[in-house]
C-alpha positions in Angstrom: -12.3 -15.1 -7.9 -12.9 -16.1 -3.8 -11.6 -14.8 -0.3 -9.6 -17.7 1.7 -8.1 -15.2 5.1 -8.8 -15.7 8.3 -7.8 -12.3 9.2 -7.2 -8.5 7.6 -4.3 -7.3 9.0 -3.2 -5.0 6.1 -3.4 -4.4 2.6 0.4 -4.7 1.4 -0.2 -8.8 1.7 -3.2 -8.3 -0.1 -3.2 -9.6 -4.0 -5.5 -7.0 -6.0 -7.8 -9.5 -6.9 -8.4 -9.8 -2.9 -8.8 -5.8 -3.0 -11.9 -6.7 -5.6 -13.1 -9.6 -3.9 -13.6 -7.6 -1.1 -15.2 -4.6 -3.2 -17.6 -6.5 -5.5 -18.7 -7.9 -1.7 -19.2 -4.9 -0.3 -21.4 -3.6 -2.9 -23.7 -6.9 -3.0 -23.8 -5.5 1.0 -24.4 -2.2 0.0 -27.9 -3.4 -1.6 -28.8 -4.9 1.7 -28.7 -1.7 3.2 -31.2 -0.2 1.0 -33.3 -3.1 1.6 -36.4 -2.1 3.9 -35.4 -4.6 6.2 -31.7 -4.1 6.9 -30.2 -7.5 7.9 -29.0 -10.5 7.2 -27.9 -13.7 8.6 -24.6 -13.9 7.8 -23.1 -14.3 11.2 -25.7 -15.3 13.6 -24.6 -16.9 16.5 -20.9 -15.1 16.2 -19.1 -13.1 18.5 -17.9 -10.1 18.2 -15.5 -7.7 19.9 -14.7 -4.1 19.3 -11.0 -4.0 21.4 -10.4 -0.3 20.8 -7.3 0.8 22.9 -7.2 3.8 20.8 -10.1 6.6 20.3 -12.3 6.2 17.5 -16.0 7.0 16.6 -16.6 6.6 12.6 -14.2 2.5 12.7 -15.6 1.4 15.9 -19.4 3.0 15.2 -19.3 1.6 11.6 -18.4 -1.5 12.7 -20.3 -2.3 15.5 -23.5 -1.5 13.0 -21.7 -3.5 10.3 -22.0 -6.4 13.0 -25.3 -5.5 14.0 -26.3 -5.8 10.4 -24.9 -9.2 9.8 -26.8 -10.5 12.8 -23.8 -11.1 15.1 -23.4 -10.2 19.1 -21.0 -7.1 19.5 -18.9 -6.6 22.7 -17.2 -2.7 22.5 -14.4 -2.7 24.5 -12.9 0.7 25.5 -9.0 0.7 27.7 -10.2 3.6 29.4 -12.8 0.8 31.7 -10.8 -2.0 31.0 -8.0 -4.6 33.0 -5.1 -3.1 30.5 -5.2 0.2 33.1 -4.5 -2.5 35.5 -1.6 -3.7 33.9 -3.1 -6.6 32.0 -1.3 -7.3 28.7 -2.9 -7.1 25.8 -2.1 -10.7 25.3 -3.6 -11.2 27.7 -6.4 -9.4 27.3 -7.1 -10.9 23.6 -7.3 -14.5 25.6 -9.6 -13.5 28.0 -12.0 -12.4 25.6 -11.5 -14.9 23.3 -12.1 -17.9 26.6 -15.3 -16.2 26.0 -15.7 -17.7 22.6 -15.4 -14.9 20.7 -15.0 -15.3 16.7 -14.0 -12.0 15.0 -12.2 -9.6 17.1 -11.3 -5.9 15.9 -8.5 -4.4 17.4 -7.7 -0.2 16.9 -4.4 0.1 19.3 -1.3 2.9 19.3 1.7 0.2 18.5 2.6 -1.2 15.0 2.0 -4.7 14.4 -0.6 -5.2 17.3 -3.4 -6.8 15.1 -0.3 -9.0 13.3 1.0 -9.9 17.0 -2.8 -11.0 18.2 -3.5 -13.5 14.8 -0.4 -15.1 15.8 -1.7 -17.4 19.1 -5.7 -16.7 18.7 -8.2 -19.2 17.5 -10.5 -15.6 16.6 -10.3 -14.1 13.4 -8.6 -10.6 14.0 -9.1 -7.6 11.9 -7.0 -4.3 11.9 -9.1 -1.2 12.8 -6.0 1.0 12.8 -2.5 0.1 14.2 -0.3 3.2 15.0 1.2 4.8 11.8 1.6 1.8 10.1 -1.8 0.8 8.3 -5.9 1.1 8.4 -6.8 -1.3 5.7 -10.9 -0.9 6.3 -10.2 3.2 5.3 -8.3 2.1 1.9 -11.2 -0.5 1.4 -13.8 2.0 1.5 -11.9 4.7 0.2 -11.4 2.6 -3.0 -15.0 1.7 -2.9 -16.2 5.2 -3.3 -12.9 6.5 -6.0 -15.0 3.2 -8.0 -18.5 4.1 -7.3 -17.7 7.3 -9.0 -14.7 7.1 -11.3 -15.7 3.1 -13.0 -12.2 2.4 -12.7 -8.7 2.7 -11.3 -6.1 1.9 -14.3 -4.7 5.4 -15.3 -6.1 7.4 -12.2 -4.2 10.0 -10.8 -5.1 10.6 -7.3 -3.2 13.0 -4.9 -2.7 12.1 -1.3 -2.6 15.7 0.6 -1.1 16.2 4.2 0.7 14.5 6.8 2.0 11.7 4.8 4.8 10.5 7.2 2.4 8.9 10.6 -0.1 8.8 8.4 -1.8 5.0 8.3 -4.4 6.0 6.0 -2.0 6.9 3.3 0.1 3.6 3.8 -2.7 1.5 3.2 -3.9 3.9 0.7 -1.0 3.8 -1.1 -0.5 0.4 -1.4 -4.3 -0.4 -2.5 -4.1 2.4 -5.1 -0.9 1.3 -6.7 -1.7 -2.6 -6.7 -5.1 -1.4 -8.7 -3.5 0.7 -11.4 -3.6 4.2 -10.1 -1.0 6.5 -9.8 -0.5 8.2 -6.7 1.1 11.7 -5.9 1.8 12.5 -2.3 2.4 16.4 -1.3 2.9 18.4 2.0 5.7 19.4 4.1 8.7 18.0 3.0 9.3 17.1 7.2 6.0 15.0 6.6 6.2 13.8 3.5 9.8 12.0 3.0 11.2 10.8 -0.2 11.4 7.5 1.0 7.8 7.2 -0.3 9.3 7.1 -4.0 10.2 3.9 -3.4 6.9 2.6 -3.1 6.2 4.1 -6.8 4.6 7.5 -6.3 5.0 10.7 -7.2 6.5 13.4 -4.4 5.9 16.6 -5.0 5.8 19.8 -2.5 4.3 22.4 -4.8 0.5 22.0 -4.0 -0.6 23.5 -7.5 1.1 20.9 -9.1 -0.5 18.4 -7.2 -4.1 19.0 -7.8 -4.0 20.5 -10.9 -4.0 17.2 -12.7 -5.5 15.1 -9.7 -8.8 12.8 -10.7 -8.7 12.6 -6.8 -7.9 14.6 -3.7 -7.6 12.8 -0.5 -7.0 15.4 2.0 -5.1 14.0 5.5 -5.2 15.6 9.1 -2.0 16.4 10.7 -1.7 13.6 13.2 -0.6 15.8 16.0 -1.1 12.4 18.5 2.1 10.5 16.3 3.9 13.4 16.2 7.4 13.7 18.6 7.8 16.9 18.0 6.7 19.9 15.7 7.0 19.3 12.1 6.3 22.9 10.9 6.0 26.4 12.2 2.2 26.3 12.5 -1.2 25.2 11.7 -2.0 29.2 10.1 0.9 28.2 8.0 0.3 25.0 7.0 -3.2 26.4 6.0 -1.9 28.9 3.6 0.5 26.5 1.9 -1.6 23.1 1.4 -4.9 23.6 2.8 -7.5 23.1 0.0 -9.6 26.2 0.2 -12.3 27.7 -2.8 -9.1 29.4 -4.7 -7.0 26.2 -4.7 -10.1 24.3 -5.9 -10.6 26.5 -8.8 -7.6 25.0 -10.0 -8.6 21.8 -9.9 -10.2 19.3 -13.1 -13.9 19.8 -12.7 -14.9 16.1 -11.8 -12.2 16.0 -9.1 -13.5 14.2 -6.2 -12.4 15.7 -2.7 -12.1 12.9 -0.1 -11.2 12.7 3.3 -10.9 9.9 6.3 -12.0 12.3 9.2 -12.1 13.6 11.6 -11.8 16.8 9.7 -9.9 20.3 10.6 -12.1 22.8 8.9 -10.4 25.8 8.1 -7.1 24.3 8.3 -6.3 21.1 5.6 -9.9 21.7 4.3 -12.1 25.1 4.0 -15.8 24.1 5.6 -16.6 25.4 1.7 -14.9 22.7 0.1 -16.0 19.7 2.7 -19.5 20.9 1.7 -19.1 21.7 -2.1 -21.0 19.0 -4.5 -17.3 17.7 -5.2 -17.3 16.4 -1.9 -18.3 12.0 -1.0 -16.6 12.3 2.4 -20.2 11.7 3.9 -20.2 9.0 0.9 -17.1 7.8 2.4 -18.8 7.3 5.8 -21.7 5.3 4.3 -19.8 3.0 2.2 -17.5 2.2 5.1 -20.2 0.3 6.4 -20.8 -1.8 3.4 -16.8 -2.6 3.2 -16.5 -3.1 7.0 -19.9 -5.9 6.5 -18.0 -7.4 3.7 -14.6 -8.1 5.6 -16.7 -9.1 8.3 -18.4 -11.9 6.1 -15.3 -12.6 4.6 -12.8 -14.0 7.6 -15.4 -15.5 8.4 -15.8 -17.7 5.9 -17.5 -15.9 2.8 -16.0 -16.4 -0.1 -17.5 -13.4 -2.0 -20.4 -11.4 -3.6 -21.9 -14.8 -5.3 -23.1 -15.8 -1.6 -24.4 -12.3 -0.4 -27.4 -12.4 -2.4 -28.4 -15.4 -1.1 -28.6 -14.2 2.5 
């Protein structure tokens, strides 16, 4: 298996083999993170730009640290302190950054398709760090990495994604990745946020949370994406919590070895109780740790790396 892509724009266009190549490469880089000296020279002399036009904490810091671990030069760009505020277009901003000899541009943008748009005219590699309600490929990859690390397989696993599916780019990327890798996906949440359209992708849909979690091997919780909703999609957070929140009582209905996942940020007391978020079945912080290894792998691969066999030589 090897990687031959210049960009990482989505999960939908990746093959199962390409996804596995990223996961195998990430596993090799996770080993690097356990060394006394955690840096490798894979991107020495390369310039990586974090072009974040939408707020982020975990993803931006994770990419920044990943680039540093690979010995790249990293520039953090935020919209609030840029010429975008003066009316400059995204295309002109990106071209100016490329004129500074940027090799990799990581973009998060509220507009669906922004990374695909940039990839059409930039010589630099483009990595999608989240585009609107479309996709968030590295989140799906780190979730898949965590599942494989804990369960050892995907084939036949029952994965329930619970929450705001309609506006979630994490849900879309996870659905594509999990189905390609052989898992079975159940979606659950308010009917206004879990449209039947997703059945066309091969997902099972239920609006009964007890049914959704009873046989799940993994429960991936999503927060309500209030910032993307153009109108109120349910009466209030109190009702959402009572109907769909994962609390201690509902956890008691699940398999004893179920994994609890969440991409963050967590709204404690809404989609998940603090006691559940911090329990022994939760792998939420492990997802963060694994995200660093996965993003190192993605930076390495879009820069021309072929796979895990090259990491050992670093």
